[in-house]
Wavefront OBJ file of the C-alpha trace (Angstrom):
o trace
v -24.710 11.842 -7.569
v -23.752 12.206 -11.240
v -22.878 15.852 -10.641
v -20.521 14.947 -7.791
v -18.870 12.276 -9.947
v -18.340 14.832 -12.713
v -16.867 17.442 -10.362
v -14.416 14.939 -8.907
v -13.410 13.036 -12.053
v -13.516 15.743 -14.713
v -12.614 18.703 -12.551
v -10.520 18.098 -9.449
v -8.937 14.764 -10.397
v -8.236 15.766 -13.974
v -6.198 18.727 -12.723
v -4.443 16.870 -9.917
v -3.558 13.776 -11.929
v -2.630 15.523 -15.163
v -0.191 18.008 -13.662
v 0.391 18.060 -9.922
v 0.712 14.470 -8.683
v 2.687 12.962 -11.606
v 5.181 15.834 -11.489
v 5.945 15.618 -7.790
v 5.868 11.810 -7.614
v 8.295 11.398 -10.502
v 10.538 14.202 -9.280
v 10.652 12.748 -5.753
v 11.338 9.236 -7.051
v 14.235 10.423 -9.212
v 15.625 12.591 -6.401
v 15.547 9.832 -3.795
v 16.808 7.258 -6.276
v 19.866 9.375 -7.043
v 20.509 10.300 -3.404
v 20.366 6.644 -2.305
v 22.303 5.360 -5.339
v 19.258 3.355 -6.474
v 18.673 1.664 -3.138
v 15.448 0.210 -4.547
v 17.435 -1.889 -7.024
v 20.886 -2.568 -5.577
v 19.677 -3.701 -2.141
v 17.044 -6.255 -3.113
v 18.987 -9.075 -1.318
v 18.900 -7.012 1.894
v 15.152 -6.529 1.457
v 14.574 -10.266 1.385
v 16.900 -10.793 4.355
v 15.152 -8.091 6.406
v 11.600 -9.323 5.836
v 12.590 -12.812 7.012
v 14.162 -11.674 10.306
v 12.621 -13.044 13.482
v 12.179 -10.876 16.601
v 14.405 -11.466 19.600
v 12.649 -13.076 22.624
v 12.717 -10.938 25.739
v 11.073 -10.316 29.067
v 7.313 -9.918 28.972
v 6.971 -11.650 25.621
v 6.098 -15.153 24.658
v 8.722 -17.774 24.015
v 8.964 -16.768 20.353
v 9.101 -13.066 21.125
v 6.025 -12.262 19.074
v 3.275 -11.955 21.658
v 3.595 -8.228 22.279
v 5.826 -7.033 19.457
v 5.343 -6.710 15.724
v 7.953 -8.564 13.689
v 9.290 -7.219 10.398
v 7.158 -9.778 8.585
v 4.008 -8.870 10.502
v 4.544 -5.183 9.726
v 5.030 -6.178 6.094
v 1.727 -8.066 6.066
v -0.159 -5.197 7.721
v 0.978 -2.833 4.973
v 0.489 -5.543 2.338
v -3.056 -6.014 3.594
v -3.699 -2.410 2.618
v -1.746 -2.662 -0.647
v -2.846 -6.061 -1.938
v -6.571 -5.851 -2.494
v -8.972 -4.299 -4.924
v -6.187 -2.247 -6.491
v -4.590 -5.449 -7.771
v -7.748 -7.050 -9.115
v -10.297 -4.298 -9.740
v -7.921 -1.318 -9.938
v -5.853 -2.813 -12.748
v -9.067 -3.474 -14.647
v -10.118 0.157 -14.188
v -6.733 1.349 -15.463
v -6.787 -0.860 -18.565
v -10.444 -0.236 -19.416
v -9.911 3.546 -19.386
v -6.230 3.889 -20.303
v -5.533 0.836 -22.411
v -2.545 -1.525 -22.056
v -0.134 1.405 -21.826
v -1.466 2.125 -18.337
v 0.261 -1.042 -17.123
v 3.649 0.274 -18.220
v 3.176 3.428 -16.154
v 2.109 1.345 -13.170
v 5.467 -0.416 -13.457
v 7.361 2.857 -13.736
v 5.708 4.437 -10.706
v 6.572 1.294 -8.717
v 10.261 1.380 -9.711
v 10.568 5.096 -9.014
v 8.387 4.862 -5.933
v 10.571 2.167 -4.411
v 13.109 4.787 -3.342
v 10.361 7.034 -1.987
v 8.855 4.126 -0.040
v 12.287 3.405 1.434
v 12.727 6.973 2.662
v 9.279 7.410 4.217
v 9.337 4.072 6.062
v 12.902 4.574 7.328
v 11.878 7.963 8.734
v 8.821 6.395 10.369
v 11.036 3.846 12.132
v 13.432 6.513 13.388
v 10.749 8.692 14.960
v 8.441 5.951 16.203
v 7.210 6.073 19.802
v 6.517 3.514 22.498
v 3.015 2.035 22.646
v 3.164 -0.172 25.722
v 5.564 -2.964 24.768
v 5.077 -2.240 21.065
v 5.540 0.816 18.834
v 3.548 3.165 16.663
v 4.440 5.995 14.332
v 4.124 7.298 10.802
v 4.124 10.577 8.864
v 2.337 12.513 11.602
v 5.207 11.610 13.936
v 8.113 12.460 11.621
v 6.356 15.652 10.603
v 6.151 16.686 14.266
v 9.426 15.314 15.652
v 11.631 15.548 12.576
v 10.269 18.510 10.650
v 8.899 20.420 13.636
v 5.644 21.013 11.788
v 2.801 19.791 13.946
v 0.372 21.833 11.855
v 1.290 19.680 8.847
v 0.962 16.538 10.948
v -2.558 17.555 11.951
v -3.555 18.082 8.326
v -2.033 14.766 7.289
v -3.589 12.936 10.237
v -7.023 14.143 9.207
v -6.382 13.315 5.537
v -5.211 9.745 6.137
v -7.968 9.067 8.649
v -10.629 10.096 6.141
v -8.880 8.438 3.192
v -8.180 5.046 4.736
v -10.787 4.847 7.432
v -13.659 5.958 5.237
v -12.985 6.368 1.479
v -10.667 3.439 0.744
v -12.775 1.080 2.820
v -15.790 2.080 0.770
v -13.822 1.136 -2.368
v -13.145 -2.332 -0.957
v -16.783 -3.199 -0.281
v -17.857 -1.609 -3.567
v -15.565 -3.996 -5.436
v -16.784 -6.948 -3.388
v -20.371 -6.136 -4.359
v -19.486 -5.894 -8.040
v -17.628 -9.208 -7.994
v -20.345 -11.051 -6.074
v -22.993 -9.552 -8.337
v -21.197 -10.898 -11.387
v -21.003 -14.326 -9.777
v -24.684 -14.554 -8.926
v -25.913 -12.724 -12.021
v -27.483 -9.610 -10.492
v -26.582 -6.624 -8.287
v -29.869 -5.472 -6.814
v -30.040 -3.212 -3.785
v -31.001 -6.107 -1.511
v -27.768 -7.925 -2.410
v -25.738 -4.779 -1.820
v -27.302 -4.304 1.627
v -26.700 -7.917 2.644
v -23.052 -7.805 1.549
v -22.511 -4.422 3.185
v -23.906 -5.646 6.499
v -21.907 -8.894 6.352
v -18.581 -7.160 5.677
v -19.295 -4.535 8.345
v -20.022 -7.261 10.910
v -16.842 -9.183 10.097
v -14.858 -5.948 10.301
v -16.326 -5.122 13.704
v -15.317 -8.496 15.109
v -11.658 -7.785 14.340
v -11.122 -4.029 14.677
v -12.464 -3.997 18.225
v -9.736 -6.521 19.062
v -6.796 -4.158 18.419
v -3.606 -4.181 16.360
v -2.428 -7.615 17.477
v -5.605 -9.201 16.169
v -5.221 -7.244 12.916
v -1.599 -8.348 12.558
v -2.440 -11.978 13.316
v -5.297 -12.014 10.832
v -3.393 -10.403 7.986
v -0.308 -12.559 8.563
v -2.434 -15.592 7.670
v -4.844 -14.143 5.122
v -2.601 -12.087 2.831
v 0.162 -14.600 1.943
v -2.290 -17.458 1.434
v -4.806 -15.648 -0.762
v -2.245 -13.644 -2.713
v -0.368 -16.902 -3.266
v -3.476 -18.675 -4.555
v -4.186 -15.821 -6.953
v -0.592 -15.738 -8.182
v -0.494 -19.501 -8.734
v -3.662 -19.348 -10.812
v -2.283 -16.417 -12.789
v 1.041 -18.143 -13.434
v -0.752 -21.272 -14.650
v -2.782 -19.181 -17.097
v 0.379 -17.462 -18.344
v 2.226 -20.754 -18.773
v -0.645 -22.068 -20.871
v -0.430 -18.891 -22.980
v 3.329 -18.386 -22.791
v 3.559 -17.766 -26.526
v 1.372 -14.684 -26.146
v 3.335 -13.046 -23.312
v 6.011 -11.347 -25.481
v 3.289 -9.854 -27.647
v 1.431 -8.516 -24.597
v 4.603 -6.930 -23.227
v 5.192 -5.314 -26.605
v 1.612 -4.064 -26.616
v 2.008 -2.590 -23.125
v 5.245 -0.766 -23.926
v 4.162 0.297 -27.409
v 0.888 1.765 -26.198
v 2.638 3.575 -23.344
v 5.163 5.432 -25.507
v 2.924 5.956 -28.516
v 4.566 3.471 -30.866
v 1.333 1.491 -31.027
v -1.855 3.517 -30.865
v -4.834 1.854 -29.207
v -8.341 2.943 -30.116
v -9.984 4.919 -27.328
v -6.854 5.027 -25.165
v -4.402 7.845 -25.876
v -0.893 7.962 -24.411
v -1.841 10.760 -22.005
v -4.811 8.771 -20.733
v -2.653 5.666 -20.289
v -0.144 7.714 -18.290
v -2.795 9.226 -16.017
v -4.647 5.981 -15.377
v -1.429 4.072 -14.782
v -0.275 6.647 -12.250
v -3.634 6.705 -10.467
v -4.068 2.963 -10.154
v -0.376 2.352 -9.531
v -0.373 4.720 -6.570
v -3.672 3.355 -5.252
v -2.209 -0.126 -5.359
v 1.381 0.257 -4.093
v 0.910 3.504 -2.079
v 4.564 4.554 -2.469
v 4.953 8.154 -1.305
v 1.417 8.338 -0.016
v 2.402 8.112 3.631
v 0.296 5.070 4.443
v 2.799 2.201 4.673
v 5.042 4.123 7.134
v 2.314 3.739 9.757
v 2.705 -0.033 9.563
v 6.483 0.183 9.156
v 6.794 2.063 12.445
v 5.217 -0.805 14.406
v 8.016 -3.257 13.602
v 10.612 -4.283 16.155
v 13.850 -4.200 14.159
v 17.493 -3.495 14.952
v 17.934 -0.665 12.428
v 15.451 1.787 10.843
v 16.784 1.032 7.360
v 15.657 -2.580 7.616
v 12.000 -1.617 7.635
v 12.580 0.880 4.851
v 13.900 -1.998 2.745
v 10.994 -4.235 3.729
v 8.440 -1.677 2.583
v 10.269 -1.194 -0.726
v 9.937 -4.917 -1.292
v 6.230 -4.523 -0.588
v 5.912 -2.072 -3.486
v 7.482 -4.586 -5.855
v 5.400 -7.480 -4.578
v 2.242 -5.482 -5.059
v 2.757 -3.883 -8.464
v 5.452 -5.739 -10.371
v 4.091 -9.137 -9.386
v 0.402 -9.159 -8.404
v -0.767 -6.285 -10.622
v 1.190 -7.641 -13.591
v -0.475 -11.041 -13.284
v -3.889 -9.363 -13.391
v -2.910 -7.208 -16.350
v -1.738 -10.186 -18.425
v -4.924 -12.137 -17.662
v -7.043 -9.171 -18.788
v -5.049 -8.544 -21.963
v -5.417 -12.198 -22.973
v -9.143 -11.519 -23.394
v -8.578 -8.672 -25.900
v -10.781 -6.166 -24.038
v -12.105 -2.904 -25.448
v -10.470 0.279 -24.211
v -11.572 3.823 -23.494
v -15.294 3.165 -23.111
v -17.155 2.755 -19.817
v -15.225 2.139 -16.632
v -14.884 -1.568 -15.852
v -13.750 -2.943 -12.541
v -13.645 -6.448 -11.034
v -15.991 -7.900 -13.663
v -13.366 -7.336 -16.365
v -10.845 -9.444 -14.443
v -13.444 -12.096 -13.650
v -14.617 -12.481 -17.240
v -11.045 -12.498 -18.556
v -10.052 -15.345 -16.235
v -13.259 -17.226 -17.020
v -12.391 -17.055 -20.718
v -9.195 -18.977 -19.942
v -10.273 -21.509 -17.307
v -14.061 -21.684 -17.572
v -16.976 -20.129 -15.694
v -15.623 -21.209 -12.325
v -12.926 -18.553 -12.825
v -15.552 -15.885 -12.127
v -16.295 -17.386 -8.720
v -12.604 -17.923 -7.996
v -11.884 -14.209 -8.502
v -14.926 -13.341 -6.379
v -13.577 -15.398 -3.499
v -10.040 -14.074 -3.839
v -11.244 -10.487 -4.156
v -13.502 -10.820 -1.130
v -10.675 -12.042 1.086
v -8.096 -9.563 -0.227
v -10.541 -6.663 -0.021
v -11.521 -7.641 3.505
v -7.870 -7.809 4.554
v -7.444 -4.353 3.008
v -10.303 -3.071 5.154
v -8.387 -4.277 8.213
v -5.098 -2.791 7.011
v -6.778 0.495 6.086
v -8.439 0.660 9.473
v -5.140 0.191 11.290
v -3.453 2.969 9.309
v -6.298 5.321 10.174
v -6.432 4.274 13.841
v -2.726 4.908 14.359
v -3.315 8.506 13.318
v -6.368 8.873 15.528
v -4.093 7.852 18.389
v -1.719 10.627 17.389
v -4.453 13.075 18.393
v -6.015 11.293 21.356
v -6.054 8.046 23.315
v -9.627 8.463 24.544
v -11.514 5.201 24.153
v -14.737 7.069 23.423
v -13.167 8.760 20.393
v -11.829 5.450 19.105
v -15.241 3.860 19.536
v -16.946 6.619 17.550
v -14.268 6.344 14.861
v -14.727 2.581 14.602
v -18.469 2.989 14.225
v -17.949 5.541 11.435
v -15.576 3.115 9.710
v -18.234 0.417 9.830
v -20.772 2.877 8.411
v -18.462 3.649 5.467
v -17.757 -0.040 4.908
v -21.494 -0.491 4.537
v -21.874 2.690 2.476
v -19.347 1.499 -0.083
v -21.569 -1.469 -0.839
v -24.445 0.751 -2.001
v -22.344 3.435 -3.768
v -21.572 3.564 -7.492
v -18.268 2.369 -8.980
v -17.289 5.710 -10.621
v -18.025 7.702 -7.467
v -15.993 5.625 -5.016
v -12.989 5.468 -7.364
v -13.171 9.216 -8.007
v -13.179 9.865 -4.253
v -10.202 7.519 -3.843
v -8.222 9.422 -6.493
v -8.969 12.789 -4.888
v -7.895 11.748 -1.414
v -4.824 9.765 -2.497
v -3.579 12.831 -4.372
v -4.115 14.934 -1.257
v -2.061 12.540 0.868
v 0.804 12.428 -1.623
v 1.108 16.199 -1.709
v 1.124 16.522 2.089
v 3.538 13.631 2.665
v 6.087 14.739 0.063
v 6.179 18.201 1.628
v 7.663 16.441 4.671
v 9.881 13.666 3.324
v 11.750 15.713 0.707
v 13.398 17.996 3.295
v 13.854 15.025 5.659
v 15.394 12.840 2.963
v 18.921 13.644 4.143
v 18.173 11.911 7.449
v 17.264 8.688 5.644
v 20.509 8.979 3.658
v 22.534 9.223 6.888
v 20.793 6.147 8.262
v 21.461 4.260 5.039
v 25.164 5.126 5.246
v 25.259 3.924 8.848
v 23.561 0.685 7.849
v 25.818 0.133 4.828
v 28.987 0.786 6.830
v 28.037 -1.904 9.344
v 27.183 -4.313 6.540
v 30.608 -3.730 4.965
v 32.180 -4.737 8.278
v 30.233 -7.994 8.235
v 27.834 -6.963 11.019
v 24.101 -7.317 11.359
v 23.336 -3.566 11.497
v 22.107 -2.193 14.824
v 21.255 1.462 15.400
v 21.536 3.645 18.518
v 20.522 7.282 18.573
v 23.987 8.244 19.838
v 25.392 7.202 16.461
v 23.738 10.266 14.923
v 23.473 12.678 17.867
v 22.471 15.564 15.595
v 19.058 13.957 15.094
v 16.617 15.439 17.583
v 13.426 14.196 19.250
v 14.287 10.504 18.774
v 12.361 8.787 21.560
v 13.352 5.182 20.900
v 16.657 3.657 19.769
v 18.238 4.044 23.216
v 19.442 0.438 23.437
v 16.674 -0.807 25.720
v 14.963 -2.877 23.068
v 16.517 -6.381 23.013
v 17.207 -6.224 19.271
v 19.365 -3.125 19.818
v 21.266 -4.106 22.970
v 24.396 -4.961 21.000
v 24.492 -1.539 19.388
v 28.084 -0.866 20.481
v 29.256 -3.505 18.014
v 28.130 -1.180 15.281
v 30.448 1.645 16.354
v 33.561 2.148 14.197
v 36.837 1.154 15.782
v 38.526 4.100 17.533
l 1 2 3 4 5 6 7 8 9 10 11 12 13 14 15 16 17 18 19 20 21 22 23 24 25 26 27 28 29 30 31 32 33 34 35 36 37 38 39 40 41 42 43 44 45 46 47 48 49 50 51 52 53 54 55 56 57 58 59 60 61 62 63 64 65 66 67 68 69 70 71 72 73 74 75 76 77 78 79 80 81 82 83 84 85 86 87 88 89 90 91 92 93 94 95 96 97 98 99 100 101 102 103 104 105 106 107 108 109 110 111 112 113 114 115 116 117 118 119 120 121 122 123 124 125 126 127 128 129 130 131 132 133 134 135 136 137 138 139 140 141 142 143 144 145 146 147 148 149 150 151 152 153 154 155 156 157 158 159 160 161 162 163 164 165 166 167 168 169 170 171 172 173 174 175 176 177 178 179 180 181 182 183 184 185 186 187 188 189 190 191 192 193 194 195 196 197 198 199 200 201 202 203 204 205 206 207 208 209 210 211 212 213 214 215 216 217 218 219 220 221 222 223 224 225 226 227 228 229 230 231 232 233 234 235 236 237 238 239 240 241 242 243 244 245 246 247 248 249 250 251 252 253 254 255 256 257 258 259 260 261 262 263 264 265 266 267 268 269 270 271 272 273 274 275 276 277 278 279 280 281 282 283 284 285 286 287 288 289 290 291 292 293 294 295 296 297 298 299 300 301 302 303 304 305 306 307 308 309 310 311 312 313 314 315 316 317 318 319 320 321 322 323 324 325 326 327 328 329 330 331 332 333 334 335 336 337 338 339 340 341 342 343 344 345 346 347 348 349 350 351 352 353 354 355 356 357 358 359 360 361 362 363 364 365 366 367 368 369 370 371 372 373 374 375 376 377 378 379 380 381 382 383 384 385 386 387 388 389 390 391 392 393 394 395 396 397 398 399 400 401 402 403 404 405 406 407 408 409 410 411 412 413 414 415 416 417 418 419 420 421 422 423 424 425 426 427 428 429 430 431 432 433 434 435 436 437 438 439 440 441 442 443 444 445 446 447 448 449 450 451 452 453 454 455 456 457 458 459 460 461 462 463 464 465 466 467 468 469 470 471 472 473 474 475 476 477 478 479 480 481 482 483 484 485 486 487 488 489 490 491
């Protein structure tokens, strides 16, 4: 086991995360940011407007139009269920314990740059989504096949995301749950790990065999409530220590750029750890969120691109930052052994008392469990890209449950090393597709912006950009797009 950890962390991941992934992620973020004129910053009001839109009622749906379709907000919560989880509580602790406070700065930077990348990948997913009964599905495998004409790449990506989210990332979630619960009860023996693993696997089974609607309904309730509770607690702690916040920000920035050296945490290590944990948390450019984005029923592909950009900010600039400030208040040591959820628990307990440990355990359990559901959906949507056979889906679901249980008995360094290896793999594959397809997202953004300038609620029809091929949807049959002719320029 130790040998495998060493091969992954010191060999493969050290190479990927020192040179390959940071280079292409930063380059892509700058490229898309320039091409979209900083869409991730200038269109924040549109992001908020888009996430709040309600679906249009129509035939075959319930009175509120949400029975058989996925609203923009539901799609946001599915992707947020994957984003907001252990990465925000345990992942930030891992980054700070190994990379020092400077790692937080690089988490912020990858979120700001990644906002443009997240916009592009989710907009493309909306354009090339396909019908799934009365709902939709799509993602990188679909825009790689229909937009890029590279099914071979789609197959590779489909396998990568299925393994990463269905198996590896779900193991990370239960591993963090075990660590947090163990800290609460005072021991982490194998019997406790087995009990927790079985319990989480059983709860997962009850939901994933119910389909995407059950996943969407569950995450729509769980994620906002639990993330809100965690944020409120974090804000209260920061208000109590408001005089220390400027100093912590200075420490974060100073350590990141080398102005303030931190023992055991060099600038290069801060950069690498911040990139790793930032990507694990917000997933911008990784090709995961587009799978959820494609399910939304919206009137224009750009709307869901904007929604998913907002998701990146919510995850990293808000939730991760709260965790980072709580940890830094405790003056932790840096650069020694890897620390995960226990670092966050103990830091909060130092501010509010011992009950803070149990509070984080509860929050982490719920957020991690919602991430298991979100991760499962992302993987399932790619399984369906290959086959609709129920027997295959059943086998896949059973393997997911096995990995959920396996994560409970695995070691912390191993599961995080596996997560870093597979997330890097997904980034590389996904960027190979979205960089050449970026021009399509730019055209859609121009179409959207032109309608907004004319005071319209943007609606897209595939005839508006007839040069785009293999677009199955966007033919005006969906109720939210029936008024598409209003979006045409006056002749």
